N, C-alpha and C positions, 0 to 999 in steps of 0.2 A: 434416358434422360435426354433431352433435346435443349441444345445451345441456342440461345437467342443471338442473333447477328446483330452486331451494332452497326448502326449508321456511320459511314466514314464520313467526316466532314474534311472538306478541303482546306489545305493551310492558307491562310489569308496573311500575306507579308506586312509587317508592322514598320512604320518609320517614326522618328522624332521630328516636329517641329522646331526649327532652329530658333523660332521666335518664342514661343510660349514654353517650350519643351514637353509637351503633350504627347503622349504615343499613340499615333492613330494608324487605322488601315492605309496602305499606301496609296490607294485610290481616293481617298479624301483630300490628300494633299497635293501642292503643285511643287513640281520638280524643277529646280535651277541647276543649271552644269556650269562648268568650267572647260572652254573649249581653248584649242591655240587661238582662236580668233576672240576670245573673250567670255564674257559670262552671258548666257542665254537661258530663256525660259525653254523647257523641254515639255510640251504638251503632250507628247506620246508615253513619256516615263521610260523610253527604253534607247535614247540615244547614248552616243559614247561619251564618255566624260566624268570626271568627278561631279557627283551630284548632293544637294542639300534639299531639304524638303520644308515646305511653309504652308500654313493654313491660307485660304483666300481672305484672310483678315486683315485690314488696315494695320492694327496693333502689332501683328506678327511680323509684318513688313517692315515697318518702321524700327522696331526694336533690331531686327535681323541687319536693317542697312547700317545700323550704328556700328557694327562691328562683327557680329557672331556669324553672318554670313560669309564674309571674306575668310574668317579664320576656320569655319567648316570646309570651306572649298579650298583652303591653303593655297592663298593667293593674295596679292594686292588688289583691290579694286579701283580700276582708273575712273576718270571722270565718265569717259564713255559709258562704260559698265554700268555706273551709277544712275545715269540719264536714262538708260535703256529700263532698268528695275524701276525706275521712278514712274515711267510711262506706264508701267504694268500697274503699278501700285494705284495710279490715277483711274484705272479702270475697274478696280474693286469698289463693290456696295459698300457705302457708310455704314458703320457697325451702330447698333442701339445700344441702350444703356446696360444690356444684360449681356454683351459681347465684349 
């Protein structure tokens, strides 16, 4: 009797968007980190610091900026941090009726 070898699938890390609470593959989300210098966007997804993940959707960012992002990062958001994140929010595409 010959055993069939199963194809091994690679592990895909999953993360939760702090805006809409959907669980998606890590690569589909944007990572925001808390550093000693403040809150920053981490395009590599590998920088040191406590991280939180968000869709590239305006609705998720707007909801997260109301408080869930600061809570997830376990920090108080300063005005400088908020302005930095709002600048990123302004670069995101407008959402259609389906998003």
